[in-house]
C-alpha positions as CSV (number, residue, x, y, z in Angstrom):
1,X,121.0,96.7,175.5
2,X,120.0,93.1,175.7
3,X,121.4,90.3,173.5
4,X,119.5,87.0,173.2
5,X,121.5,83.8,173.0
6,X,119.9,80.6,171.8
7,X,121.3,77.1,172.3
8,X,118.8,74.3,171.4
9,X,115.8,75.0,173.6
10,X,117.4,77.5,175.9
11,X,116.9,81.2,175.2
12,X,118.6,83.6,177.6
13,X,119.4,87.3,177.4
14,X,122.8,88.6,178.6
15,X,121.2,89.6,181.9
16,X,120.0,86.0,182.4
17,X,116.4,86.6,181.8
18,X,114.3,84.0,179.9
19,X,112.9,85.0,176.6
20,X,110.5,83.3,174.3
21,X,112.0,81.4,171.4
22,X,109.4,81.4,168.7
23,X,110.4,78.2,167.0
24,X,110.6,76.3,170.3
25,X,107.2,77.7,171.4
26,X,105.6,76.7,168.1
27,X,107.0,73.2,168.3
28,X,105.6,72.8,171.8
29,X,102.2,74.1,170.7
30,X,102.2,71.7,167.7
31,X,103.2,68.7,169.9
32,X,100.5,69.5,172.4
33,X,97.8,69.9,169.7
34,X,99.0,66.7,168.0
35,X,98.9,64.7,171.3
36,X,95.6,66.1,172.4
37,X,94.1,65.5,168.9
38,X,95.0,61.8,168.9
39,X,91.8,60.3,170.3
40,X,91.4,62.5,173.3
41,X,87.7,63.4,174.1
42,X,86.9,67.1,173.3
43,X,85.9,67.8,177.0
44,X,89.5,66.8,178.1
45,X,91.0,68.9,175.3
46,X,89.0,71.9,176.5
47,X,90.0,71.4,180.1
48,X,93.7,71.2,179.1
49,X,93.3,74.3,176.9
50,X,91.7,76.2,179.9
51,X,94.8,75.3,182.0
52,X,97.2,76.3,179.2
53,X,95.3,79.6,178.7
54,X,95.4,80.4,182.4
55,X,99.1,79.8,182.5
56,X,99.8,81.6,179.2
57,X,97.1,82.9,176.9
58,X,99.3,82.5,173.9
59,X,99.8,78.7,174.6
60,X,96.1,78.2,175.2
61,X,95.1,80.0,172.0
62,X,97.7,78.2,170.0
63,X,96.7,74.8,171.1
64,X,93.0,75.6,170.6
65,X,93.8,76.8,167.0
66,X,95.9,73.6,166.4
67,X,92.8,71.5,167.4
68,X,90.5,73.7,165.4
69,X,88.7,74.8,168.6
70,X,87.5,78.3,169.4
71,X,89.4,79.7,172.4
72,X,86.6,82.2,173.2
73,X,84.0,79.4,173.4
74,X,86.3,77.4,175.7
75,X,87.0,80.3,178.0
76,X,83.3,81.2,178.1
77,X,82.5,77.6,179.1
78,X,85.0,77.9,181.9
79,X,83.4,81.0,183.2
80,X,79.9,79.5,183.0
81,X,81.1,76.3,184.8
82,X,82.7,78.5,187.6
83,X,79.4,80.4,188.0
84,X,77.5,77.1,188.2
85,X,79.9,75.7,190.8
86,X,79.5,78.8,193.0
87,X,75.7,78.6,192.8
88,X,75.7,74.9,193.8
89,X,78.1,75.7,196.7
90,X,75.9,78.5,197.9
91,X,72.8,76.2,197.8
92,X,74.6,73.7,199.9
93,X,75.4,76.4,202.5
94,X,71.8,77.6,202.6
95,X,70.3,74.1,202.8
């Protein structure tokens, strides 16, 4: 049996494993969305969301939702950009 203890932002189980604290996680997502929504160009927002999503899909999706952006569209763009980069690199090697 595992008991979770929470003190401010720290959430630990009795076996010293980190667990998610829903309220702290939501505050982080809200703060990121607020900061990124404050005059940051959409392209930069999307790049940051791609990073967040790669690290933790829940964070990436949450921030995208907070900015009223579609996470599926953003992750699809990343895949398309990666394919374009690979094609360009291959052309340089051939040429």
